[in-house]
N, C-alpha and C positions, 0 to 999 in steps of 0.2 A: 504493500500500500504506500510505500515511501514515494514512489514515482507519482502517484495521484496527488499526494500532499504537496509535492513540489510544483506540479503544474497548476496554473491558474485555470479557472473554469473556461474562459474563452479558448485557451490553448488546448484543453481537453476536448472541447467540441470540435476544434479544427483537426485534431489527431483522429478522432473517431470518424469524421466525415471523409477524411482522406483515405482511411482504411476502407470505407464503404465504396468510394469511387474506384479504388483498385479492384475490389471484388466485382464491380459492375463491368469493368473493362476486361475481365477474364485473366488478370495478372500476367499480361504479355511480357515476355522477356525483352531486354534491350536488343534492337536489331531485328526483332520479329514483327511481322505485320501480316495482315490477311491478304495483301496483294504484293506482287513482285513486278517491278518495272524493268522491262527489257530495253537495253540500249542497242547500239549498232552491234554487228557480229564481232568486230574487233575494235581496237582502240587506235585513234589517229596517231601518226608519227611513231608507231611501234612496228618492228618487224617480228612476226611470230614464226616460230618453227614448231611444226607438229610431226609426230611419228604416226603414220597410218599403216596398220598391219591387217591383212586379211588372210584367213585360212579357209580354204575351200576343199571339201571332200566330195567326190562324185562317184556314184556307182551306176554303171551302165547296165541296163537290164534288157533281156530279150522279150519276145512277145508273151512268154509265159511268166514273166516276172523274175526269172533267175538272173543273178548277177554274172555278167560275162567279162567285166573289166572294172577297175577302180583306180582312182588317182587321189593324190594328196598334194595340195599346192599352198605354200606359205609365201606371201609377197609383202614386202615392206617398202614403203615410200617415205622419204623425208621431205616434207613440204614446207616451203617458206611463203609467207603471204603478208600483205599489208593492205590497208584500205585508204581510199581518198574519195572526195566528192566526185561523182560521175559527171561527165561532160553534158549529159542530157538534162541535168539540173533537177529541180523538183524534189530535192532531198535524196535522190538515188545515190547509191554507193558503188564505187568501183573497187573490186577486190583483185589485186594483182597477185597471182599465185604461180609458183614454179616448183616442180619436183626436182630437187637437187641431186638425189641419189636413189638407188634402187637395189634391193637384195631379194633374191628368189631362191626357193628350194622346192623342187618338184620331184615327185616320185610317182611313176605310173608307166603304162604301156608305151607312152610316147618317149620313154628313155629317161632315166634319172639324171637330174642336172642341178647344179647350183650356179648362181650368177650374181656378181656384185660389180656395180659400175665403178666402185672405188678400187677395184683390182685391175691393173693394166693388162695382166695376162688374160683375164676374162674378156675385156673389151676388144682385144686384138684377136681373139679366138672366134673365127667366123662360124665354126660349127656350133658354138654356144649361142651366138647371136641369132642364127637361123632356126634354132629350136622353136617349135610352135608356142611353148610357154614363155619364151623370151622375146621373140621378134617384135610383135606389135606392142606389148606392154612396155618394152624398153623405149619405144618412141615417145612415150609420155615424159621421159626424163629430159630436162633442159628445154622444155617447150613452154615458154612464158605465156600465160593465159590471163585474160581479163574477163571477170564475171561481173555483170551488172545486176545489182540487187535493189529492189524497191525499198523505201523507208520502212515498210512493214514486212520485209523478208521474202517477198515474192521474187522468183528467179525471172529476170527480164531477158537476159541474153548473154552471149559469150563471144569473144573475139580472140583469135590467135593465129598469126601468120604461120607458125609452125604446123598447126593442125590443118590449116588450109593446104599447105604443101603436102602433108601426108594424105589428105583426101585425093589430091591430084595424082599422087603416085599410085594410089589405090585403083585409079582408072586405067592403068597401064594394061593393055590387052594381053600382055605376056605374063601377068601376075596370076599365080595359082588361085583357084576358087576359094580355098580355105582362108588364105591371107586376105583376099578381097572382102570376104564376108566378115572376118574378124575386125578389119579396119572399120567397116560400116557399123559393126556392133559396138566398138569401143570409142570411136571418134564421134560421139554423139553428145550434144550439149548437156542434156539432162543426166546422162550416165556420168560424164566427166564431173558434173557438179557433186555427185555423190561420193566421188573420190577426193577431189581437190578441197572441198569445203567441209571442215571437221564437224560442223553442226548439222550436216546431212539434210539440209532443207527442213529442219524440224522445229526451229525456234520461232516463236511469234514475235519477231523483232518490232520494236517501237510500240509495244502494247503493254497494258497492265493486266496481269493474269492472277486470278485468285487461286490460292493454294488448295490442293486436294479437290479441285473441280475439273473433271475431264473436259477437254475441248477437242474438236475434230476439224481438220482442214486438209486440202489436197496434199498429196505426198508422192514423190518419185522414189520407188524402192527397187532393190535389185536382189536377184537370186542368182549367184555367180555373176554372169554378165548379162543376164536376161533382165530387161528393164520393164517396170510396171508403172502404170498411172492409176493410183488408187487414193484412198484417204487414210489418215492416221489419227489415232486417238492418243493425246498426250496429257499427262497429269504432272503438275508441279508439286514437289514434296519438300518439307523441311529436312535438312540434314541434322542428324543427331550429334555429329561431331562439331559442326560449326553452323549455327542456325542462320548466319548471314550468307552462307553459300548453299543454295538449294540444289536439288537435282531434279531432272525431268525424266519420267518413265514414259515409254511409248510402245505402242503395239499396233499392228496393221495386218489385215488379210490381203495377200497379194493375189488378186483375181483377174486383173486386166493387163495381160502382157502386151507390150507394143513392139517388142523385138520380133522380127520375122524369122531370122536365122540364128541358130545357136552353134557355137564352135567349142568342141571339147578337145583338150590338148592331146589326148591319146587316140583320137579318131581323126584320120587324115581328111575326112569329108565333112563339110558343113551339113547341119541337120535342119530341114525345114520344119519349123514348129507348128504343131496343130493345137497345142494348148500348154499352159503352165499355171501353176498355182502354188501358194505357200503361205507361211505365217512368219512374221518378223516381230521380235520384241527387243527392247534395249533400254539403255539409260545413258543420259548425259550429265556429268557433274559440272556445275557452273560456278563462276566467280560471282562477286557481289553485284556486278553490272550485267550478268548474263553471258559473258565470254566463256566458251567451252574450255575446261581444264582437262577433261578426260572423258572417255565414254566407251561403250561397247554395244554390239548388237548380235543377235543370232537369228538367222533365217533358215527355215527348213521347208522343203517342198519338192515338187516333181515337175519335170518337163517332158512332154510327149512330142515326138516328131518322127521324121522318116528321111531316108536318103534313097532316091531311085526306087521308091515303093517299099523299101524294107524299113520296118519300124525300128526306131532308136529312141528308147526312153531312158531318162536319167533321174536318179534320186540324188538330191543335193543338200548339203549342209554348209552354210556360209556364215562365218563369224568375222566380225570386224572389231578392231580396237584402235582407239585414237588417244594420243597423249600429247599435251603441250610440253615441250622440252626446253624452250628458251624464248625470252623476249629481249629484243635489242632496239634501242633508239636508232632512228635513221634521220638524216638531215632533211629538212623541208626546203623545197625549191621556192 
């Protein structure tokens, strides 16, 4: 009772009313709120470096569903990127991105191989470069690309002289059909945005989002290199470790493939797709302004197709991991 004797009556009333007010507000912790405000995908005048890794396992099945071949591919890209206001104005953002280096480990009927662009012996070894798992994916390295993003995160477009050159090379009549189809499959604006942009077209940029309230919007997803146009459901959650740094869970049903031809590293012939479907789930860990710190996704599904009338079906498991490894200031012109 000593505390009550020391406090005056007005002070006691103020103390009790303050306690009541805290109870009405739900006792929120500092830094915690019901809404989270997303800024741009990156920060101005900062060069970001991300490590992007995908592991793809494929099981080729015959008409009876028996497995006739399998492969395991782990591909890592080190991607640098920075943002500036886009020339089109209106608050749009230009993301300049480049894959600085690549590592690949492939095991399958196409022939086991490892490839590292930082190894001069690998780069000079044409038998490695011509391997189906290496040839087209390696062309993404050192191909500076500009992605234009609306203020609210919508993908507007892409420009890259390097990829235009690759498209033109793909039209060479002497090029084999497999490589031609793979170029067409991979040098696709929406597909490239799922590789180059660590937020995977999943963040509602420029918006205020309520925690624990699922929202849905258009989404470009991939199952191996098969591209889908569907919708995704995302939910923003509080992190238990640091409540100022939330994470975003997402899930989507992949039901509307827009890729016409599939290419499997162990199969020398492109496959005309007749259907594909799958499920994808994942999580992005965010900083206080919504910049992606790390994340992962898992997609499982099946692709059905044929080559010259013979069925070629594939069961696919596709995992991706992204991690920010460095931030560096860059001079402003």
